[in-house]
TORTORTI-117726 format. One record per residue (C-alpha): residue in three letters; residue number from 1; x, y, z. Coordinates in nm, 2 decimals. Example, Ala and Ser with C-alpha at 12.3 -4.5 7.8 and 13.67 -1.06 7.14 Angstrom:
residues 2
+------+-----+--------+--------+--------+
| rest |  nr |      X |      Y |      Z |
+------+-----+--------+--------+--------+
|  Ala |   1 |   1.23 |  -0.45 |   0.78 |
|  Ser |   2 |   1.37 |  -0.11 |   0.71 |
+------+-----+--------+--------+--------+
END
This chain:
residues 217
+------+-----+--------+--------+--------+
| rest |  nr |      X |      Y |      Z |
+------+-----+--------+--------+--------+
|  Unk |   1 |   7.64 |  -6.76 | -22.90 |
|  Unk |   2 |   7.79 |  -6.57 | -23.18 |
|  Unk |   3 |   8.14 |  -6.56 | -23.37 |
|  Unk |   4 |   8.21 |  -6.20 | -23.51 |
|  Unk |   5 |   8.54 |  -6.12 | -23.66 |
|  Unk |   6 |   8.74 |  -6.36 | -23.46 |
|  Unk |   7 |   8.57 |  -6.29 | -23.14 |
|  Unk |   8 |   8.35 |  -6.56 | -22.97 |
|  Unk |   9 |   8.05 |  -6.39 | -22.79 |
|  Unk |  10 |   7.82 |  -6.53 | -22.53 |
|  Unk |  11 |   7.54 |  -6.29 | -22.53 |
|  Unk |  12 |   7.35 |  -6.13 | -22.26 |
|  Unk |  13 |   7.09 |  -6.39 | -22.12 |
|  Unk |  14 |   7.28 |  -6.68 | -22.27 |
|  Unk |  15 |   7.37 |  -6.98 | -22.06 |
|  Unk |  16 |   7.66 |  -7.20 | -22.13 |
|  Unk |  17 |   7.76 |  -7.51 | -21.94 |
|  Unk |  18 |   8.06 |  -7.72 | -22.07 |
|  Unk |  19 |   8.39 |  -7.65 | -22.24 |
|  Unk |  20 |   8.47 |  -7.35 | -22.47 |
|  Unk |  21 |   8.78 |  -7.36 | -22.70 |
|  Unk |  22 |   8.84 |  -7.05 | -22.90 |
|  Unk |  23 |   9.11 |  -7.17 | -23.12 |
|  Unk |  24 |   9.29 |  -6.85 | -23.06 |
|  Unk |  25 |   9.01 |  -6.64 | -23.05 |
|  Unk |  26 |   8.89 |  -6.36 | -22.80 |
|  Unk |  27 |   8.61 |  -6.49 | -22.59 |
|  Unk |  28 |   8.36 |  -6.23 | -22.49 |
|  Unk |  29 |   8.12 |  -6.30 | -22.21 |
|  Unk |  30 |   7.81 |  -6.12 | -22.14 |
|  Unk |  31 |   7.60 |  -6.40 | -21.99 |
|  Unk |  32 |   7.67 |  -6.70 | -21.78 |
|  Unk |  33 |   7.93 |  -6.94 | -21.85 |
|  Unk |  34 |   8.01 |  -7.25 | -21.63 |
|  Unk |  35 |   8.30 |  -7.50 | -21.71 |
|  Unk |  36 |   8.64 |  -7.47 | -21.88 |
|  Unk |  37 |   8.73 |  -7.18 | -22.11 |
|  Unk |  38 |   9.06 |  -7.16 | -22.32 |
|  Unk |  39 |   9.13 |  -6.86 | -22.54 |
|  Unk |  40 |   9.41 |  -6.62 | -22.63 |
|  Unk |  41 |   9.20 |  -6.33 | -22.45 |
|  Unk |  42 |   8.90 |  -6.36 | -22.22 |
|  Unk |  43 |   8.66 |  -6.05 | -22.14 |
|  Unk |  44 |   8.40 |  -6.08 | -21.88 |
|  Unk |  45 |   8.18 |  -5.78 | -21.94 |
|  Unk |  46 |   8.00 |  -5.61 | -21.66 |
|  Unk |  47 |   7.69 |  -5.86 | -21.58 |
|  Unk |  48 |   7.88 |  -6.15 | -21.72 |
|  Unk |  49 |   7.96 |  -6.45 | -21.50 |
|  Unk |  50 |   8.25 |  -6.72 | -21.54 |
|  Unk |  51 |   8.28 |  -7.00 | -21.31 |
|  Unk |  52 |   8.54 |  -7.29 | -21.36 |
|  Unk |  53 |   8.87 |  -7.33 | -21.51 |
|  Unk |  54 |   9.02 |  -7.08 | -21.73 |
|  Unk |  55 |   9.33 |  -7.06 | -21.94 |
|  Unk |  56 |   9.42 |  -6.75 | -22.13 |
|  Unk |  57 |   9.71 |  -6.52 | -22.24 |
|  Unk |  58 |   9.52 |  -6.21 | -22.11 |
|  Unk |  59 |   9.20 |  -6.13 | -21.93 |
|  Unk |  60 |   8.98 |  -5.82 | -21.88 |
|  Unk |  61 |   8.74 |  -5.85 | -21.58 |
|  Unk |  62 |   8.43 |  -5.63 | -21.57 |
|  Unk |  63 |   8.20 |  -5.89 | -21.43 |
|  Unk |  64 |   8.23 |  -6.19 | -21.20 |
|  Unk |  65 |   8.50 |  -6.48 | -21.26 |
|  Unk |  66 |   8.57 |  -6.75 | -21.00 |
|  Unk |  67 |   8.75 |  -7.07 | -21.01 |
|  Unk |  68 |   9.10 |  -7.20 | -21.11 |
|  Unk |  69 |   9.23 |  -6.89 | -21.33 |
|  Unk |  70 |   9.55 |  -6.91 | -21.52 |
|  Unk |  71 |   9.65 |  -6.58 | -21.72 |
|  Unk |  72 |   9.99 |  -6.60 | -21.89 |
|  Unk |  73 |  10.05 |  -6.23 | -21.91 |
|  Unk |  74 |   9.80 |  -5.94 | -21.80 |
|  Unk |  75 |   9.48 |  -5.96 | -21.60 |
|  Unk |  76 |   9.29 |  -5.65 | -21.58 |
|  Unk |  77 |   9.03 |  -5.61 | -21.31 |
|  Unk |  78 |   8.80 |  -5.33 | -21.37 |
|  Unk |  79 |   8.61 |  -5.10 | -21.13 |
|  Unk |  80 |   8.32 |  -5.34 | -21.16 |
|  Unk |  81 |   8.52 |  -5.67 | -21.17 |
|  Unk |  82 |   8.53 |  -5.93 | -20.92 |
|  Unk |  83 |   8.78 |  -6.22 | -20.93 |
|  Unk |  84 |   8.78 |  -6.52 | -20.66 |
|  Unk |  85 |   8.95 |  -6.83 | -20.63 |
|  Unk |  86 |   9.30 |  -6.96 | -20.74 |
|  Unk |  87 |   9.40 |  -6.68 | -20.95 |
|  Unk |  88 |   9.74 |  -6.71 | -21.11 |
|  Unk |  89 |   9.88 |  -6.42 | -21.35 |
|  Unk |  90 |  10.17 |  -6.27 | -21.52 |
|  Unk |  91 |  10.08 |  -5.92 | -21.44 |
|  Unk |  92 |   9.80 |  -5.75 | -21.27 |
|  Unk |  93 |   9.62 |  -5.43 | -21.32 |
|  Unk |  94 |   9.34 |  -5.35 | -21.09 |
|  Unk |  95 |   9.10 |  -5.01 | -21.08 |
|  Unk |  96 |   8.95 |  -4.88 | -20.78 |
|  Unk |  97 |   8.65 |  -5.07 | -20.69 |
|  Unk |  98 |   8.77 |  -5.40 | -20.86 |
|  Unk |  99 |   8.81 |  -5.70 | -20.61 |
|  Unk | 100 |   9.05 |  -5.99 | -20.61 |
|  Unk | 101 |   9.02 |  -6.27 | -20.34 |
|  Unk | 102 |   9.18 |  -6.61 | -20.28 |
|  Unk | 103 |   8.84 |  -6.68 | -20.10 |
|  Unk | 104 |   8.58 |  -6.88 | -20.29 |
|  Unk | 105 |   8.25 |  -6.74 | -20.18 |
|  Unk | 106 |   7.91 |  -6.90 | -20.20 |
|  Unk | 107 |   7.75 |  -6.79 | -20.52 |
|  Unk | 108 |   7.37 |  -6.71 | -20.48 |
|  Unk | 109 |   7.14 |  -6.89 | -20.74 |
|  Unk | 110 |   7.00 |  -6.71 | -21.03 |
|  Unk | 111 |   6.68 |  -6.78 | -21.22 |
|  Unk | 112 |   6.71 |  -6.84 | -21.60 |
|  Unk | 113 |   6.47 |  -6.97 | -21.87 |
|  Unk | 114 |   6.22 |  -6.76 | -22.09 |
|  Unk | 115 |   5.97 |  -6.76 | -21.81 |
|  Unk | 116 |   5.69 |  -6.84 | -22.05 |
|  Unk | 117 |   5.45 |  -7.12 | -22.09 |
|  Unk | 118 |   5.14 |  -7.21 | -22.30 |
|  Unk | 119 |   4.87 |  -7.44 | -22.16 |
|  Unk | 120 |   4.55 |  -7.57 | -22.31 |
|  Unk | 121 |   4.24 |  -7.44 | -22.11 |
|  Unk | 122 |   4.19 |  -7.67 | -21.83 |
|  Unk | 123 |   4.49 |  -7.89 | -21.92 |
|  Unk | 124 |   4.85 |  -7.93 | -21.80 |
|  Unk | 125 |   5.18 |  -7.86 | -21.93 |
|  Unk | 126 |   5.53 |  -7.99 | -21.83 |
|  Unk | 127 |   5.78 |  -7.72 | -21.72 |
|  Unk | 128 |   6.11 |  -7.78 | -21.89 |
|  Unk | 129 |   6.46 |  -7.62 | -21.81 |
|  Unk | 130 |   6.40 |  -7.40 | -22.10 |
|  Unk | 131 |   6.10 |  -7.25 | -21.95 |
|  Unk | 132 |   6.26 |  -7.21 | -21.59 |
|  Unk | 133 |   6.59 |  -7.29 | -21.47 |
|  Unk | 134 |   6.82 |  -7.25 | -21.16 |
|  Unk | 135 |   7.17 |  -7.14 | -21.23 |
|  Unk | 136 |   7.43 |  -7.19 | -20.96 |
|  Unk | 137 |   7.79 |  -7.34 | -21.00 |
|  Unk | 138 |   7.84 |  -7.46 | -20.65 |
|  Unk | 139 |   7.52 |  -7.64 | -20.57 |
|  Unk | 140 |   7.39 |  -7.99 | -20.69 |
|  Unk | 141 |   7.04 |  -7.98 | -20.86 |
|  Unk | 142 |   6.87 |  -8.13 | -20.57 |
|  Unk | 143 |   7.01 |  -7.86 | -20.33 |
|  Unk | 144 |   6.84 |  -7.59 | -20.54 |
|  Unk | 145 |   6.48 |  -7.53 | -20.42 |
|  Unk | 146 |   6.21 |  -7.33 | -20.60 |
|  Unk | 147 |   5.95 |  -7.15 | -20.39 |
|  Unk | 148 |   5.61 |  -7.07 | -20.55 |
|  Unk | 149 |   5.39 |  -6.77 | -20.47 |
|  Unk | 150 |   5.11 |  -6.57 | -20.60 |
|  Unk | 151 |   4.99 |  -6.85 | -20.84 |
|  Unk | 152 |   4.68 |  -6.74 | -21.03 |
|  Unk | 153 |   4.48 |  -6.93 | -21.28 |
|  Unk | 154 |   4.61 |  -7.28 | -21.18 |
|  Unk | 155 |   4.87 |  -7.46 | -20.97 |
|  Unk | 156 |   5.20 |  -7.65 | -20.99 |
|  Unk | 157 |   5.21 |  -8.02 | -20.93 |
|  Unk | 158 |   5.46 |  -8.31 | -20.97 |
|  Unk | 159 |   5.39 |  -8.61 | -21.20 |
|  Unk | 160 |   5.37 |  -8.84 | -20.90 |
|  Unk | 161 |   5.05 |  -8.67 | -20.78 |
|  Unk | 162 |   4.93 |  -8.43 | -21.05 |
|  Unk | 163 |   4.62 |  -8.34 | -20.86 |
|  Unk | 164 |   4.80 |  -8.21 | -20.54 |
|  Unk | 165 |   4.93 |  -7.87 | -20.57 |
|  Unk | 166 |   5.29 |  -7.81 | -20.45 |
|  Unk | 167 |   5.45 |  -7.48 | -20.33 |
|  Unk | 168 |   5.80 |  -7.59 | -20.38 |
|  Unk | 169 |   6.02 |  -7.82 | -20.59 |
|  Unk | 170 |   6.40 |  -7.88 | -20.69 |
|  Unk | 171 |   6.60 |  -7.81 | -20.99 |
|  Unk | 172 |   6.64 |  -8.19 | -21.00 |
|  Unk | 173 |   6.27 |  -8.23 | -21.05 |
|  Unk | 174 |   6.27 |  -7.98 | -21.32 |
|  Unk | 175 |   6.56 |  -8.19 | -21.50 |
|  Unk | 176 |   6.37 |  -8.53 | -21.45 |
|  Unk | 177 |   6.07 |  -8.36 | -21.63 |
|  Unk | 178 |   5.82 |  -8.42 | -21.35 |
|  Unk | 179 |   5.71 |  -8.07 | -21.26 |
|  Unk | 180 |   5.36 |  -7.94 | -21.44 |
|  Unk | 181 |   5.16 |  -7.64 | -21.44 |
|  Unk | 182 |   4.77 |  -7.74 | -21.43 |
|  Unk | 183 |   4.52 |  -7.47 | -21.56 |
|  Unk | 184 |   4.23 |  -7.44 | -21.34 |
|  Unk | 185 |   3.97 |  -7.42 | -21.65 |
|  Unk | 186 |   3.88 |  -7.05 | -21.59 |
|  Unk | 187 |   3.80 |  -6.81 | -21.88 |
|  Unk | 188 |   4.10 |  -6.56 | -21.82 |
|  Unk | 189 |   4.35 |  -6.55 | -22.11 |
|  Unk | 190 |   4.67 |  -6.57 | -21.89 |
|  Unk | 191 |   4.77 |  -6.72 | -21.58 |
|  Unk | 192 |   5.10 |  -6.68 | -21.38 |
|  Unk | 193 |   5.30 |  -6.77 | -21.06 |
|  Unk | 194 |   5.61 |  -6.63 | -20.90 |
|  Unk | 195 |   5.93 |  -6.82 | -20.82 |
|  Unk | 196 |   6.23 |  -6.77 | -20.61 |
|  Unk | 197 |   6.51 |  -7.03 | -20.57 |
|  Unk | 198 |   6.74 |  -7.06 | -20.26 |
|  Unk | 199 |   7.04 |  -7.29 | -20.24 |
|  Unk | 200 |   7.18 |  -7.53 | -19.96 |
|  Unk | 201 |   7.34 |  -7.24 | -19.78 |
|  Unk | 202 |   7.01 |  -7.02 | -19.77 |
|  Unk | 203 |   7.12 |  -6.77 | -20.04 |
|  Unk | 204 |   6.83 |  -6.68 | -20.26 |
|  Unk | 205 |   6.79 |  -6.55 | -20.63 |
|  Unk | 206 |   6.65 |  -6.22 | -20.50 |
|  Unk | 207 |   6.31 |  -6.08 | -20.56 |
|  Unk | 208 |   6.05 |  -6.33 | -20.69 |
|  Unk | 209 |   6.04 |  -6.35 | -21.08 |
|  Unk | 210 |   5.69 |  -6.41 | -21.26 |
|  Unk | 211 |   5.65 |  -6.69 | -21.49 |
|  Unk | 212 |   5.37 |  -6.60 | -21.73 |
|  Unk | 213 |   5.11 |  -6.87 | -21.86 |
|  Unk | 214 |   4.92 |  -6.82 | -22.20 |
|  Unk | 215 |   4.59 |  -7.00 | -22.22 |
|  Unk | 216 |   4.54 |  -7.19 | -22.55 |
|  Unk | 217 |   4.16 |  -7.24 | -22.62 |
+------+-----+--------+--------+--------+
END
């Protein structure tokens, strides 16, 4: 998150959950924001996502916004923009291809984190939410399930039974700090596994992503 000449920028790949008060500044979102945003101007760039409560004088939507949105003056929904939920505004400008809907849709989960681990040879490492994370504004952590595939060089396990490989775990497990990767002791310098997330409605994060594991000798 950066402050540049009166603009509060949530950069691409950044994740912010909570409240954003800009103090009259413009807020520009390239990443993921979940919570409450108050600003003089809100811009959601293409690829950006904003879920929650929004209060602003003006808004420009090129990405995705959903929730309770109040724009006192002009809201512009560009050709790549999607706005859904309880949307109130003074004036509306919408380009062809833009979408405005009162229907709040299920938001598929997405995968966050740096997707990189380091483990001692033959050892174990706890997976944190900085390493791997499920982002979904309309599902509880216990309803977000990671599916594991193509594990090489080790296996995933829960702290309750560290010698038993598991093929799935929840976001709640990650937040509790009970998910581990165990290296198999082989001489390869790297290990890996693929992950995909599904929510309670069955929506998925799309193609599996690879978590890379460096081996420390």
